[in-house]
N, C-alpha and C positions, 0 to 999 in steps of 0.2 A: 610506429607502435600501434596506431589505431587500425591500420590495415591488417596487422597481425591478429589483433583482437577479432576483427570481422571474419578472418579466415578460420580462426579457432571456433568461433560461435557458429559458423555455418557447417562445420564438420558434423556429420551425422552421428558420430560416436561421442561427441562432446556434450557435457551436461551444463555448460556455462549458460547457454541460452535458456534452458529450463530453470536454472536457479534465478536468473534475472527476471524471467517471466513471473515466477512465484513472488519475488520481492516486490515487483510493481503491483501485482495483485493485492498484496498485503497493504501497500500504501493506499491504494484506491479504496479498499474496504474500510480502512481506518478513517480516511478524510472525506469520502464522498457524502456521507450523511451530513456532516457539518457544512459542507459547501452547498448542498441542496437546501438545507434548512436556512442558511444565511440568505439565500436568494428569495425564498418564498415565505419565510416566517419573520415578521417584523420584530418579534421579541427576542430573537437570537442575540446573545451577548458573548463577550469574551470568556467570562467565567463559566458559562454553560458549555461553550465549545471545549474549553480545557477539561472540564469535568467529564464530558462525553468521550473525549479521546483517552483520558486516563482510565476510564472505566472499561471502554471497549477494546483498547489495544492489547492488554494482557489476555483478555478472553479470546481474542482472535488467534493469538500465537501459542496458546497453551495446548498441551497434548490432549487434555480431557474435553476440549470444546468440540 
């Protein structure tokens, strides 16, 4: 099954690779700021991280952004 998925993804006319690329880009844009802040800012906490994700995630995926 995995080999079939690789063959489909490498096909030039397939859009699966493009969809997966956009999905991972969305995950990175949502969580990268939280990960960087947690490494370099000592006052980062769980509530602030959750609030940042809840605020930024709908803005990143809306059509008007």
